[in-house]
C-alpha positions in Angstrom: 99.2 102.5 130.7 95.7 101.4 131.5 95.1 99.8 128.1 98.2 97.7 128.5 96.7 96.3 131.7 93.5 95.4 129.8 95.5 93.6 127.1 97.5 91.7 129.8 94.3 90.7 131.6 92.7 89.5 128.4 95.8 87.4 127.5 95.5 85.6 130.9 91.9 84.8 130.3 92.3 83.5 126.7 92.6 79.8 126.0 96.2 78.8 125.3 95.5 78.0 121.6 93.8 81.3 120.9 96.4 83.1 122.9 99.2 81.7 120.7 97.4 82.7 117.5 96.8 86.2 118.7 100.4 86.6 120.1 101.7 88.4 116.9 98.8 90.8 117.0 99.2 91.6 120.7 102.9 92.1 120.3 102.3 94.5 117.5 99.7 96.4 119.5 102.0 96.5 122.5 104.8 98.0 120.4 102.4 100.6 119.0 101.3 101.6 122.5 104.7 101.6 124.2 107.3 102.6 121.6 108.3 106.3 121.4 109.5 106.6 117.8 107.8 108.7 115.3 106.2 105.8 113.5 104.7 104.5 116.7 103.3 107.9 117.5 101.7 108.1 114.1 100.3 104.6 114.7 98.9 105.7 118.0 97.3 108.8 116.4 95.7 106.5 113.7 94.5 104.1 116.4 93.0 106.9 118.4 91.3 108.4 115.4 90.1 104.9 114.4 88.5 104.4 117.9 86.9 107.9 117.8 85.5 107.2 114.4 84.1 103.9 115.6 82.2 105.7 118.4 81.4 108.5 116.0 79.9 106.1 113.5 77.8 104.4 116.2 76.6 107.8 117.5 75.8 109.1 114.0 74.1 105.9 113.0 71.9 105.7 116.1 71.0 109.4 115.8 70.1 109.2 112.1 67.9 106.2 112.8 66.1 108.1 115.6 65.8 111.2 113.4 64.4 109.1 110.5 61.9 107.4 112.8 60.8 110.6 114.3 60.4 112.6 111.1 59.7 110.0 108.4 61.5 109.8 105.1 60.1 113.1 103.6 61.1 115.4 106.5 64.3 113.3 107.1 65.2 113.8 103.5 64.8 117.6 103.8 67.1 117.6 106.9 69.7 115.4 105.2 69.9 117.5 102.1 70.2 120.8 104.0 72.7 119.4 106.5 74.9 118.1 103.8 74.8 121.5 102.1 75.7 123.4 105.3 78.6 121.1 106.2 79.9 121.3 102.6 79.7 125.1 102.4 81.2 125.5 105.9 84.2 123.2 104.9 84.7 125.1 101.7 84.7 128.4 103.6 87.9 127.5 105.3 89.7 128.2 102.1 92.1 125.3 102.6 93.5 126.6 105.9 92.1 123.6 107.9 94.7 121.5 105.9 97.5 124.0 105.3 97.8 124.7 109.0 99.3 121.2 109.5 102.1 121.9 107.1 102.9 125.4 108.2 102.8 124.7 111.9 105.5 121.9 111.5 107.5 124.2 109.3 107.4 127.2 111.6 108.0 125.1 114.7 111.0 123.4 113.2 112.5 126.8 112.5 111.8 128.0 116.0 109.4 130.7 114.6 106.9 130.7 117.5 105.6 134.2 116.6 104.6 132.8 113.2 102.9 129.8 114.9 100.9 132.1 117.1 100.0 134.3 114.2 99.0 131.2 112.1 96.7 129.9 114.9 94.8 133.2 115.0 94.8 133.8 111.2 93.1 130.5 110.3 90.2 131.2 112.7 89.6 134.7 111.3 89.8 133.5 107.7 87.2 130.8 108.4 84.8 133.1 110.3 85.0 136.0 107.8 84.7 133.7 104.8 81.8 131.7 106.1 80.0 134.8 107.2 80.4 136.3 103.8 79.1 133.1 102.1 76.1 133.0 104.5 75.3 136.6 103.7 75.3 135.8 100.0 73.0 132.9 100.7 70.5 135.2 102.5 70.7 137.6 99.6 69.9 134.7 97.2 66.9 133.7 99.2 65.6 137.2 99.3 65.9 137.7 95.6 65.2 134.2 94.3 63.4 132.5 97.2 60.3 131.9 95.1 62.3 129.4 92.9 63.1 127.2 95.9 60.6 124.7 97.2 58.8 126.1 100.2 59.7 123.2 102.5 63.4 124.0 102.1 63.3 127.7 102.8 63.4 127.8 106.7 65.9 124.9 107.0 68.2 126.6 104.6 68.0 129.9 106.4 68.9 128.1 109.6 71.8 126.5 107.9 73.2 129.9 106.9 73.3 130.9 110.6 75.1 127.6 111.4 77.7 128.0 108.7 80.4 130.2 110.5 80.6 127.7 113.4 81.0 124.8 111.0 84.0 126.5 109.3 85.5 127.5 112.6 85.2 124.0 113.9 87.0 122.7 110.9 90.0 124.9 111.3 90.1 124.1 115.0 90.2 120.5 114.0 93.2 121.1 111.7 95.0 123.1 114.3 94.6 120.4 116.9 95.7 117.6 114.5 98.8 119.6 113.5 99.9 119.4 117.1 99.1 115.7 117.4 96.1 116.3 119.7 93.8 113.7 118.0 91.2 113.6 120.7 90.9 117.4 121.0 90.7 117.5 117.2 88.1 114.9 116.4 85.9 114.4 119.4 83.9 117.8 119.2 82.8 117.3 115.6 82.5 113.5 115.5 81.3 112.6 119.0 79.9 115.6 120.8 78.1 117.5 118.0 76.0 114.5 116.7 75.1 113.5 120.3 74.0 117.0 121.1 71.9 117.3 117.9 70.0 114.2 118.9 69.7 115.3 122.5 68.4 118.8 121.5 66.0 117.3 119.0 64.5 115.0 121.6 64.3 117.8 124.2 62.6 120.1 121.6 60.0 117.4 120.8 59.4 116.7 124.6 58.8 120.4 124.9 56.1 120.3 122.2 58.0 121.2 119.0 56.8 119.5 115.8 58.7 116.5 114.4 60.0 118.3 111.3 63.2 119.2 109.5 62.9 122.7 110.9 63.1 121.4 114.4 66.0 119.2 113.4 67.9 122.1 111.9 67.3 124.2 115.0 68.7 121.4 117.1 71.7 121.2 114.8 72.3 125.0 115.0 72.3 124.9 118.8 74.5 121.8 118.9 77.1 123.3 116.5 77.4 126.6 118.4 77.8 124.8 121.8 80.4 122.4 120.4 82.5 124.8 118.4 82.6 127.5 121.1 83.6 125.0 123.7 86.3 123.6 121.4 87.6 127.2 120.8 88.0 127.9 124.5 89.7 124.6 125.2 92.1 124.8 122.3 93.0 128.4 122.9 94.0 127.6 126.5 96.0 124.6 125.4 97.8 126.5 122.6 98.7 129.2 125.1 100.2 126.6 127.4 102.1 125.1 124.5 103.5 128.2 122.8 103.0 130.9 125.5 101.8 134.4 125.1 103.8 136.7 122.9 104.2 138.5 119.6 102.3 137.2 116.5 103.7 137.3 113.0 101.4 137.0 110.0 102.8 135.6 106.8 99.5 135.9 105.0 100.9 135.9 101.5 102.8 132.6 101.8 99.9 131.0 103.7 97.3 132.0 101.1 99.5 130.9 98.2 99.7 127.4 99.6 96.2 127.3 101.1 94.2 128.3 98.0 95.3 125.3 95.9 94.5 123.1 98.9 91.2 124.8 99.0 90.5 123.5 95.5 91.9 120.1 96.3 89.9 119.7 99.6 86.9 121.5 98.2 86.7 119.3 95.1 87.4 116.2 97.3 84.6 117.2 99.6 82.3 117.9 96.7 83.1 114.4 95.5 82.2 112.9 98.9 78.9 114.8 99.2 77.8 115.8 95.7 75.7 112.6 95.3 73.3 113.7 98.1 73.2 117.2 96.7 72.4 116.1 93.1 69.9 113.5 94.3 68.2 116.4 96.2 68.1 118.5 93.1 66.7 115.7 90.8 64.6 113.7 93.2 62.0 114.4 96.0 63.0 114.5 99.6 61.7 110.9 100.4 64.2 109.5 97.8 66.9 111.7 99.3 66.2 110.2 102.7 66.5 106.6 101.4 69.8 107.4 99.6 71.2 109.2 102.6 70.3 106.3 104.9 72.1 103.9 102.6 75.1 106.2 102.3 75.3 106.8 106.1 75.2 103.0 106.7 78.0 102.0 104.2 80.0 105.1 105.3 80.9 103.0 108.3 83.6 101.6 106.0 85.1 105.1 105.3 85.9 105.9 108.9 88.9 103.5 108.4 90.2 105.7 105.6 89.5 108.9 107.5 91.4 107.6 110.6 94.4 106.8 108.4 94.2 110.2 106.7 94.0 112.0 110.1 97.2 110.3 111.2 99.1 110.4 108.0 99.2 114.2 107.3 101.4 115.2 110.2 103.7 112.2 109.7 104.1 112.8 105.9 104.9 116.5 106.7 107.5 115.5 109.3 109.2 113.0 106.9 109.2 115.6 104.1 111.0 118.0 106.4 113.7 115.4 107.1 114.1 114.5 103.4 114.0 110.8 104.0 112.4 109.4 100.9 112.8 105.7 101.6 111.0 106.3 105.0 108.3 108.2 103.1 107.8 105.4 100.6 107.6 102.8 103.4 105.2 104.8 105.5 103.0 105.6 102.4 102.8 101.9 101.6 101.9 101.1 105.2 99.1 103.7 105.0 97.7 102.1 101.9 97.6 98.6 103.5 96.1 100.0 106.8 93.4 101.6 104.6 92.5 98.6 102.5 92.3 95.6 104.8 90.2 97.1 107.6 88.0 98.7 105.0 87.4 95.3 103.3 86.6 93.6 106.6 84.3 96.4 107.9 82.5 96.6 104.5 81.8 92.9 104.3 80.3 93.0 107.8 78.2 96.1 106.9 76.9 94.4 103.8 76.0 91.2 105.6 73.9 93.2 108.0 72.8 95.8 105.5 69.1 95.0 105.2 68.7 94.7 109.0 70.5 98.0 109.5 68.4 99.9 106.9 65.2 98.5 108.3 66.0 100.3 111.6 65.4 103.6 109.7 62.0 102.4 108.7 60.5 99.8 106.3 60.8 102.1 103.3 64.6 102.5 103.7 65.4 98.8 102.9 65.1 99.8 99.2 68.6 101.3 99.6 70.4 97.9 100.2 71.8 97.5 96.7 72.9 101.1 96.8 75.2 100.1 99.7 76.8 97.3 97.7 77.5 99.7 94.7 79.0 102.4 97.0 81.1 99.8 98.8 82.8 98.9 95.5 83.9 102.5 95.0 85.0 102.9 98.7 87.2 99.8 98.4 88.8 101.0 95.2 89.7 104.3 96.9 91.2 102.5 99.9 93.6 100.6 97.7 95.8 103.7 97.4 95.2 105.1 100.9 95.5 108.9 101.5 97.4 109.6 98.3 96.0 113.1 98.1 97.5 113.9 101.5 100.9 112.6 100.4 100.9 114.7 97.2 99.8 117.9 99.1 102.4 117.5 101.8 105.0 117.0 99.1 104.1 120.3 97.5 102.1 118.9 94.6 98.8 120.5 95.6 98.4 122.0 92.2 98.5 118.6 90.6 95.9 117.5 93.1 93.6 120.3 91.9 93.8 119.0 88.4 93.2 115.4 89.4 90.2 116.3 91.5 88.8 118.7 89.0 88.9 115.9 86.3 87.3 113.5 88.8 84.6 115.9 89.8 83.8 116.8 86.1 83.5 113.1 85.3 81.4 112.4 88.3 79.0 115.3 87.6 78.7 114.1 84.0 77.8 110.6 85.3 75.3 112.1 87.8 73.6 114.1 85.1 73.4 111.1 82.7 72.6 108.3 85.2 70.3 109.8 87.8 67.4 110.9 85.4 67.6 107.4 83.8 68.3 105.1 86.8 67.3 107.2 89.8 69.0 106.2 93.0 70.9 103.3 91.4 72.3 105.8 88.9 73.5 108.1 91.7 75.2 105.2 93.5 76.9 104.0 90.2 78.1 107.5 89.4 79.5 107.9 92.9 81.3 104.6 92.8 82.7 105.3 89.4 84.0 108.7 90.6 85.9 107.0 93.5 87.5 104.5 91.1 88.6 107.3 88.7 90.0 109.2 91.7 92.0 106.1 92.9 93.5 105.5 89.4 94.5 109.1 89.0 96.1 109.3 92.4 98.0 106.1 91.9 99.4 107.4 88.6 100.2 110.9 90.0 102.1 109.5 93.1 104.1 107.1 91.0 105.2 109.8 88.4 105.9 112.6 90.8 107.4 110.8 93.9 108.4 107.5 92.3 106.3 105.6 94.9 104.0 102.8 93.8 101.1 103.5 96.1 99.0 100.4 96.1 98.0 98.1 98.9 99.4 95.0 97.2 102.6 96.6 95.8 106.1 97.4 97.0 106.0 101.1 97.6 109.8 101.7 97.4 110.8 104.7 95.3 111.7 103.8 91.8 112.9 107.2 90.6 114.1 110.5 91.9 111.1 112.1 93.5 110.0 115.7 92.8 109.3 117.4 96.1 108.3 121.0 96.0 
């Protein structure tokens, strides 16, 4: 394995003292890379997702700096607001199938139901495309009827966003399909590496060709990049699935798939709203230049969240596989491991991000340094959430998706209430405080729910061993 050669070379070059201190870490890494058990595979997926997210964060960060420098905080704020809206709407248009495909693929494959696997792979794509197209159509109808109530500078970017939406949704279900098969690179690289790089490349090309440095040009670049990325991923994944499962009959169990997916739609939808509602509400209450400052601060501290995302990407398939085996002690041990993997790297990355916060924000432009204290507030919420790791994934894979709906609905309601109260009074600081408080509420509710339903104490500093008979649906 090439990476093992790199590790061995590095060990030879290290001073003896440092080599001895790093020996436990290198042995652990070597075990992750060479062992063939399920835990090692999950660890490799997490490590791969982690590396992809590192590169993704770097690409996104650089591209956002360049876009902010090119457009200024006002036009950048318009683009940030509209881009968050389209990504949010596209994700919701999947109706939960981008997550449920992970559970159902493992289930059908374990039973040898290859026709159902092939049917599932096709169904999730059609659902995403039809649903997103319908939402986009309703959006165009809204603009036609009520367009005069929307600020003029938002109209064209929002219209371009509606054209982008079906490809956003399709890309999300392709991501879920690839992750369900353990193909982490195929799942994550299009959305998190290729698309942001193409958005920046197309934006620079458009400006070089004489296009204005505005949010409209940025959204045109985003539209082109999204179509190129998603259609390329569709072709690649279709060919790989055909090699994996072969051609043949397709069976569609739409009733069962929808019954499980729709609660997940609410769970993931509310969760995604919690992640992005701050930018949306800031855009409703405050002018675009304030949106730009808040978005820059959030994008900078979000470097911490790629740790959590990486753990979540790897945890879902492994949780599902352990559930299928019915091994609750193994589930408890793995869940506790996920919480620790989520917390400690998040703490380390967050402290580094805060130490360099003002410098990083100044790269966007001198006006953006006003967002430094927003980063510190948001980090407190991110750290609280990392203490319980991917608890919502654990509950969903255990069949408690309806409970997740209730938890996230309560969290979203509390967060929106805090936004409405705090933003008009405290501006951007109020938005950050409301966001952090919402994350803390979410963490507490997930901890309580996992403990009461599965008997697992899900906390980075606790023994996760089951304390009661779990309730797995």
